[in-house]
NUZA-768130 format. One record per residue (C-alpha): residue number from 1; residue in one letter; x, y, z. Coordinates in steps of 0.02 Angstrom, whole numbers. Example, Ala and Ser with C-alpha at 12.3 -4.5 7.8 and 13.67 -1.06 7.14 Angstrom:
! residues 2
+-----+---------+--------+--------+--------+
: num : residuo :      x :      y :      z :
+-----+---------+--------+--------+--------+
:   1 :       A :    615 :   -225 :    390 :
:   2 :       S :    684 :    -53 :    357 :
+-----+---------+--------+--------+--------+
This chain:
! residues 267
+-----+---------+--------+--------+--------+
: num : residuo :      x :      y :      z :
+-----+---------+--------+--------+--------+
:   1 :       X :   4973 :   3012 :   4167 :
:   2 :       X :   4795 :   3033 :   4221 :
:   3 :       X :   4683 :   3181 :   4245 :
:   4 :       X :   4705 :   3191 :   4436 :
:   5 :       X :   4892 :   3168 :   4413 :
:   6 :       X :   4911 :   3312 :   4268 :
:   7 :       X :   4809 :   3416 :   4387 :
:   8 :       X :   4920 :   3382 :   4546 :
:   9 :       X :   5071 :   3399 :   4435 :
:  10 :       X :   5019 :   3581 :   4365 :
:  11 :       X :   4978 :   3630 :   4537 :
:  12 :       X :   5136 :   3592 :   4602 :
:  13 :       X :   5210 :   3693 :   4470 :
:  14 :       X :   5102 :   3856 :   4527 :
:  15 :       X :   5166 :   3825 :   4694 :
:  16 :       X :   5327 :   3819 :   4627 :
:  17 :       X :   5299 :   3970 :   4532 :
:  18 :       X :   5243 :   4064 :   4684 :
:  19 :       X :   5368 :   4006 :   4795 :
:  20 :       X :   5512 :   4041 :   4666 :
:  21 :       X :   5447 :   4226 :   4603 :
:  22 :       X :   5361 :   4283 :   4765 :
:  23 :       X :   5341 :   4282 :   4954 :
:  24 :       X :   5177 :   4222 :   4965 :
:  25 :       X :   5162 :   4070 :   5076 :
:  26 :       X :   5148 :   3880 :   4982 :
:  27 :       X :   5117 :   3722 :   5070 :
:  28 :       X :   5255 :   3616 :   5149 :
:  29 :       X :   5235 :   3462 :   5038 :
:  30 :       X :   5256 :   3565 :   4864 :
:  31 :       X :   5395 :   3466 :   4782 :
:  32 :       X :   5550 :   3541 :   4698 :
:  33 :       X :   5660 :   3488 :   4565 :
:  34 :       X :   5767 :   3574 :   4422 :
:  35 :       X :   5624 :   3516 :   4283 :
:  36 :       X :   5489 :   3599 :   4395 :
:  37 :       X :   5573 :   3759 :   4426 :
:  38 :       X :   5608 :   3758 :   4248 :
:  39 :       X :   5415 :   3727 :   4194 :
:  40 :       X :   5336 :   3835 :   4321 :
:  41 :       X :   5410 :   3985 :   4207 :
:  42 :       X :   5239 :   3951 :   4132 :
:  43 :       X :   5140 :   4015 :   4289 :
:  44 :       X :   5261 :   4171 :   4289 :
:  45 :       X :   5106 :   4293 :   4234 :
:  46 :       X :   4977 :   4207 :   4354 :
:  47 :       X :   5088 :   4277 :   4495 :
:  48 :       X :   5067 :   4435 :   4403 :
:  49 :       X :   4887 :   4406 :   4432 :
:  50 :       X :   4896 :   4401 :   4611 :
:  51 :       X :   5029 :   4564 :   4626 :
:  52 :       X :   4927 :   4660 :   4524 :
:  53 :       X :   4750 :   4620 :   4590 :
:  54 :       X :   4818 :   4661 :   4763 :
:  55 :       X :   4913 :   4822 :   4693 :
:  56 :       X :   4763 :   4887 :   4615 :
:  57 :       X :   4636 :   4824 :   4751 :
:  58 :       X :   4729 :   4931 :   4867 :
:  59 :       X :   4741 :   5091 :   4766 :
:  60 :       X :   4544 :   5071 :   4724 :
:  61 :       X :   4514 :   5034 :   4925 :
:  62 :       X :   4621 :   5155 :   5014 :
:  63 :       X :   4598 :   5296 :   4870 :
:  64 :       X :   4441 :   5369 :   4947 :
:  65 :       X :   4509 :   5369 :   5134 :
:  66 :       X :   4691 :   5416 :   5126 :
:  67 :       X :   4702 :   5498 :   4942 :
:  68 :       X :   4783 :   5451 :   4789 :
:  69 :       X :   4963 :   5477 :   4819 :
:  70 :       X :   4960 :   5389 :   4993 :
:  71 :       X :   4855 :   5242 :   4927 :
:  72 :       X :   4980 :   5226 :   4783 :
:  73 :       X :   5137 :   5221 :   4882 :
:  74 :       X :   5049 :   5080 :   4994 :
:  75 :       X :   5005 :   4989 :   4834 :
:  76 :       X :   5183 :   4990 :   4775 :
:  77 :       X :   5260 :   4952 :   4960 :
:  78 :       X :   5147 :   4790 :   4955 :
:  79 :       X :   5197 :   4746 :   4777 :
:  80 :       X :   5364 :   4742 :   4832 :
:  81 :       X :   5337 :   4640 :   4979 :
:  82 :       X :   5230 :   4506 :   4891 :
:  83 :       X :   5388 :   4496 :   4780 :
:  84 :       X :   5536 :   4526 :   4886 :
:  85 :       X :   5573 :   4673 :   4777 :
:  86 :       X :   5631 :   4526 :   4659 :
:  87 :       X :   5615 :   4629 :   4513 :
:  88 :       X :   5663 :   4815 :   4579 :
:  89 :       X :   5829 :   4717 :   4640 :
:  90 :       X :   5858 :   4649 :   4461 :
:  91 :       X :   5841 :   4818 :   4392 :
:  92 :       X :   5965 :   4904 :   4508 :
:  93 :       X :   6108 :   4779 :   4486 :
:  94 :       X :   6077 :   4809 :   4289 :
:  95 :       X :   6102 :   5000 :   4307 :
:  96 :       X :   6253 :   4966 :   4401 :
:  97 :       X :   6311 :   4828 :   4282 :
:  98 :       X :   6279 :   4916 :   4105 :
:  99 :       X :   6322 :   5078 :   4182 :
: 100 :       X :   6495 :   5034 :   4274 :
: 101 :       X :   6548 :   4893 :   4145 :
: 102 :       X :   6634 :   4905 :   3991 :
: 103 :       X :   6638 :   4715 :   3949 :
: 104 :       X :   6538 :   4571 :   3963 :
: 105 :       X :   6628 :   4493 :   4101 :
: 106 :       X :   6642 :   4684 :   4201 :
: 107 :       X :   6451 :   4681 :   4182 :
: 108 :       X :   6419 :   4520 :   4243 :
: 109 :       X :   6528 :   4541 :   4385 :
: 110 :       X :   6454 :   4703 :   4432 :
: 111 :       X :   6289 :   4642 :   4437 :
: 112 :       X :   6332 :   4502 :   4544 :
: 113 :       X :   6395 :   4600 :   4667 :
: 114 :       X :   6244 :   4639 :   4826 :
: 115 :       X :   6326 :   4812 :   4862 :
: 116 :       X :   6220 :   4935 :   4775 :
: 117 :       X :   6311 :   5064 :   4671 :
: 118 :       X :   6265 :   5253 :   4613 :
: 119 :       X :   6194 :   5187 :   4445 :
: 120 :       X :   6086 :   5075 :   4543 :
: 121 :       X :   6026 :   5195 :   4666 :
: 122 :       X :   5982 :   5322 :   4534 :
: 123 :       X :   5904 :   5186 :   4424 :
: 124 :       X :   5787 :   5129 :   4570 :
: 125 :       X :   5734 :   5293 :   4631 :
: 126 :       X :   5707 :   5358 :   4457 :
: 127 :       X :   5580 :   5195 :   4392 :
: 128 :       X :   5504 :   5203 :   4576 :
: 129 :       X :   5475 :   5383 :   4547 :
: 130 :       X :   5421 :   5371 :   4367 :
: 131 :       X :   5292 :   5233 :   4412 :
: 132 :       X :   5222 :   5319 :   4566 :
: 133 :       X :   5189 :   5479 :   4445 :
: 134 :       X :   5111 :   5366 :   4303 :
: 135 :       X :   5006 :   5286 :   4407 :
: 136 :       X :   4948 :   5440 :   4504 :
: 137 :       X :   4892 :   5527 :   4344 :
: 138 :       X :   4802 :   5367 :   4290 :
: 139 :       X :   4718 :   5367 :   4435 :
: 140 :       X :   4654 :   5536 :   4406 :
: 141 :       X :   4593 :   5481 :   4228 :
: 142 :       X :   4529 :   5307 :   4244 :
: 143 :       X :   4386 :   5251 :   4335 :
: 144 :       X :   4406 :   5122 :   4462 :
: 145 :       X :   4359 :   4958 :   4344 :
: 146 :       X :   4476 :   5023 :   4220 :
: 147 :       X :   4637 :   5059 :   4330 :
: 148 :       X :   4612 :   4901 :   4421 :
: 149 :       X :   4608 :   4782 :   4240 :
: 150 :       X :   4775 :   4897 :   4191 :
: 151 :       X :   4862 :   4845 :   4340 :
: 152 :       X :   4791 :   4662 :   4320 :
: 153 :       X :   4867 :   4671 :   4142 :
: 154 :       X :   5015 :   4764 :   4163 :
: 155 :       X :   5092 :   4637 :   4298 :
: 156 :       X :   5043 :   4485 :   4195 :
: 157 :       X :   5092 :   4546 :   4024 :
: 158 :       X :   5264 :   4607 :   4094 :
: 159 :       X :   5305 :   4438 :   4175 :
: 160 :       X :   5250 :   4366 :   4013 :
: 161 :       X :   5380 :   4477 :   3934 :
: 162 :       X :   5502 :   4410 :   4037 :
: 163 :       X :   5467 :   4238 :   3967 :
: 164 :       X :   5480 :   4290 :   3798 :
: 165 :       X :   5672 :   4350 :   3843 :
: 166 :       X :   5695 :   4162 :   3921 :
: 167 :       X :   5624 :   4088 :   3760 :
: 168 :       X :   5725 :   4209 :   3630 :
: 169 :       X :   5889 :   4214 :   3723 :
: 170 :       X :   6018 :   4103 :   3794 :
: 171 :       X :   6072 :   4100 :   3979 :
: 172 :       X :   6248 :   4184 :   3991 :
: 173 :       X :   6312 :   4129 :   4173 :
: 174 :       X :   6423 :   3986 :   4192 :
: 175 :       X :   6331 :   3845 :   4237 :
: 176 :       X :   6431 :   3828 :   4394 :
: 177 :       X :   6390 :   3985 :   4449 :
: 178 :       X :   6253 :   4012 :   4578 :
: 179 :       X :   6103 :   4113 :   4527 :
: 180 :       X :   5920 :   4101 :   4557 :
: 181 :       X :   5897 :   4109 :   4348 :
: 182 :       X :   5991 :   3954 :   4335 :
: 183 :       X :   5854 :   3858 :   4391 :
: 184 :       X :   5750 :   3914 :   4243 :
: 185 :       X :   5866 :   3957 :   4124 :
: 186 :       X :   5829 :   3803 :   4028 :
: 187 :       X :   5743 :   3827 :   3868 :
: 188 :       X :   5558 :   3824 :   3862 :
: 189 :       X :   5448 :   3754 :   3733 :
: 190 :       X :   5301 :   3817 :   3645 :
: 191 :       X :   5203 :   3711 :   3769 :
: 192 :       X :   5260 :   3824 :   3933 :
: 193 :       X :   5244 :   3995 :   3802 :
: 194 :       X :   5064 :   3956 :   3765 :
: 195 :       X :   5022 :   3929 :   3942 :
: 196 :       X :   5094 :   4086 :   3990 :
: 197 :       X :   5009 :   4189 :   3865 :
: 198 :       X :   4830 :   4114 :   3920 :
: 199 :       X :   4875 :   4185 :   4091 :
: 200 :       X :   4895 :   4365 :   3997 :
: 201 :       X :   4743 :   4346 :   3879 :
: 202 :       X :   4609 :   4325 :   4024 :
: 203 :       X :   4626 :   4515 :   4085 :
: 204 :       X :   4670 :   4559 :   3907 :
: 205 :       X :   4488 :   4519 :   3859 :
: 206 :       X :   4423 :   4612 :   3988 :
: 207 :       X :   4506 :   4771 :   3947 :
: 208 :       X :   4434 :   4896 :   3822 :
: 209 :       X :   4523 :   4865 :   3651 :
: 210 :       X :   4615 :   5045 :   3626 :
: 211 :       X :   4678 :   5024 :   3811 :
: 212 :       X :   4737 :   4844 :   3763 :
: 213 :       X :   4823 :   4888 :   3615 :
: 214 :       X :   4926 :   5024 :   3680 :
: 215 :       X :   4976 :   4913 :   3812 :
: 216 :       X :   5038 :   4767 :   3711 :
: 217 :       X :   5126 :   4879 :   3576 :
: 218 :       X :   5231 :   4964 :   3708 :
: 219 :       X :   5273 :   4802 :   3792 :
: 220 :       X :   5317 :   4727 :   3636 :
: 221 :       X :   5415 :   4865 :   3589 :
: 222 :       X :   5520 :   4869 :   3757 :
: 223 :       X :   5533 :   4681 :   3743 :
: 224 :       X :   5617 :   4691 :   3587 :
: 225 :       X :   5728 :   4846 :   3614 :
: 226 :       X :   5792 :   4748 :   3775 :
: 227 :       X :   5825 :   4576 :   3707 :
: 228 :       X :   5919 :   4666 :   3569 :
: 229 :       X :   6021 :   4756 :   3688 :
: 230 :       X :   6056 :   4603 :   3784 :
: 231 :       X :   6111 :   4525 :   3632 :
: 232 :       X :   6231 :   4651 :   3593 :
: 233 :       X :   6303 :   4682 :   3767 :
: 234 :       X :   6301 :   4510 :   3849 :
: 235 :       X :   6249 :   4391 :   3703 :
: 236 :       X :   6101 :   4332 :   3816 :
: 237 :       X :   5999 :   4351 :   3979 :
: 238 :       X :   6020 :   4340 :   4157 :
: 239 :       X :   5914 :   4343 :   4308 :
: 240 :       X :   5935 :   4516 :   4336 :
: 241 :       X :   5912 :   4564 :   4173 :
: 242 :       X :   5724 :   4475 :   4179 :
: 243 :       X :   5692 :   4579 :   4341 :
: 244 :       X :   5740 :   4735 :   4240 :
: 245 :       X :   5627 :   4673 :   4093 :
: 246 :       X :   5462 :   4663 :   4199 :
: 247 :       X :   5516 :   4842 :   4267 :
: 248 :       X :   5523 :   4916 :   4115 :
: 249 :       X :   5380 :   4843 :   4038 :
: 250 :       X :   5270 :   4880 :   4173 :
: 251 :       X :   5317 :   5069 :   4181 :
: 252 :       X :   5305 :   5073 :   3989 :
: 253 :       X :   5129 :   5008 :   3996 :
: 254 :       X :   5078 :   5141 :   4107 :
: 255 :       X :   5167 :   5284 :   4009 :
: 256 :       X :   5100 :   5225 :   3847 :
: 257 :       X :   4902 :   5217 :   3914 :
: 258 :       X :   4948 :   5398 :   3997 :
: 259 :       X :   5009 :   5474 :   3833 :
: 260 :       X :   4879 :   5396 :   3721 :
: 261 :       X :   4742 :   5465 :   3852 :
: 262 :       X :   4815 :   5646 :   3845 :
: 263 :       X :   4818 :   5640 :   3658 :
: 264 :       X :   4662 :   5594 :   3652 :
: 265 :       X :   4680 :   5418 :   3554 :
: 266 :       X :   4583 :   5336 :   3714 :
: 267 :       X :   4415 :   5412 :   3741 :
+-----+---------+--------+--------+--------+
């Protein structure tokens, strides 16, 4: 494959990732296939670049005009719109499935149900409230540049953590069962993993070292605990659990930075 053909192939994978993981418009001539949808997982953190920069940019731009609370709420709404609330929906379904199911079969059946139950409502409201509160506090403690870098990293790193789940665990739904995650459920190789890591490294090198350390450690801790929990409960992952992983990791990053700042570990 020539350099030009390789570039076109990778660009097609980028558009596959944007189409699959967000509502961002893509050209009509994008080619879709099972292999492309599997390989485009490497660009999942790149989608986080766009979502994170838009979210952070809205906070920075609107905060002097509307105040921090409303600016953050509008930023969160924009993030949900850009992704179609893809990850929030997965987190809510996990809350219903793990809260109301006792066996792996029951959990999977509940998560597949499109209706939202009590556990899902409580979980979704809780994580959104926690995210809002953490961002509100961080907006008052960090300068605009650091806040922008934190959101940029959090959105890309949390999506990389979902890639780690795909790399580490097996997909557990039946092959014939319809699911958006089925298309990316094939095992990914070291090439895709390293490419996904590259998109995280770019915002990472720009962030202050102490902040980066707390962000990475908190994200890794959540990933390890969530992977262990999924292995115990389901013996693998589903699309919903990947969405939950992204949400849990993103919020964990904000909380860890907030705790470190309050403890004086980050000047």
